[in-house]
C-alpha positions as CSV (number, residue, x, y, z in Angstrom):
1,M,68.0,13.7,69.5
2,I,69.7,14.5,66.2
3,D,67.5,15.7,63.4
4,R,68.9,13.5,60.6
5,Y,67.3,15.6,57.8
6,E,69.0,18.7,59.1
7,F,72.3,17.0,59.7
8,F,72.3,15.6,56.1
9,N,71.4,19.1,54.7
10,D,74.2,20.7,56.7
11,L,76.7,18.2,55.2
12,Y,75.4,19.0,51.7
13,H,75.8,22.7,52.3
14,R,79.3,22.3,53.6
15,F,80.0,20.2,50.6
16,L,78.8,23.0,48.3
17,L,80.5,25.8,50.1
18,T,84.0,24.5,50.9
19,P,86.8,25.1,48.4
20,K,88.8,22.3,49.9
21,V,88.8,19.1,48.0
22,Q,89.5,16.9,51.0
23,M,86.6,18.5,52.9
24,K,84.3,17.8,49.9
25,C,85.3,14.2,49.9
26,M,84.7,13.9,53.6
27,C,81.3,15.4,53.2
28,L,80.4,13.1,50.4
29,Q,81.5,10.1,52.5
30,A,79.4,11.3,55.5
31,M,76.4,12.1,53.3
32,T,76.5,8.5,51.9
33,I,76.6,6.9,55.4
34,V,73.9,9.1,56.8
35,Y,71.6,8.7,53.7
36,G,72.3,5.0,53.6
37,K,71.1,4.6,57.2
38,C,68.4,7.2,57.3
39,H,67.0,7.5,53.8
40,E,63.4,6.9,54.9
41,E,63.6,9.7,57.5
42,I,65.5,12.1,55.2
43,G,63.3,11.5,52.1
44,A,64.1,12.3,48.6
45,F,67.4,14.2,47.8
46,N,66.3,16.6,45.2
47,D,69.8,17.6,44.0
48,T,70.8,14.1,43.0
49,R,71.0,15.0,39.3
50,Y,73.1,18.1,40.2
51,I,75.6,16.3,42.4
52,V,75.9,13.4,40.0
53,G,76.6,15.9,37.2
54,M,79.3,17.6,39.3
55,L,80.9,14.2,40.1
56,E,80.9,13.2,36.4
57,R,82.6,16.5,35.5
58,V,85.3,16.0,38.1
59,R,85.8,12.4,36.8
60,L,86.0,13.6,33.2
61,N,88.5,16.3,34.2
62,K,90.8,13.8,35.9
63,Q,90.6,11.5,32.9
64,C,91.4,14.5,30.6
65,R,94.4,15.5,32.7
66,Y,95.6,12.0,32.7
67,F,95.5,11.6,29.0
68,C,96.6,15.1,28.2
69,V,99.8,14.9,30.2
């Protein structure tokens, strides 16, 4: 049987370590699906504030590039 907590953490670590944007996106999508289905088994995700901050910076950078071009 798959340890969903470990799988979720493996996805998160892959997200943090990969320099490839496409891989980061796939990891985020997979994390969303796994957490959505297994949140009770996985429990609290302690890095929520950190990952939301990272996503916000990416969104702001994209907006800046759009308006600055």
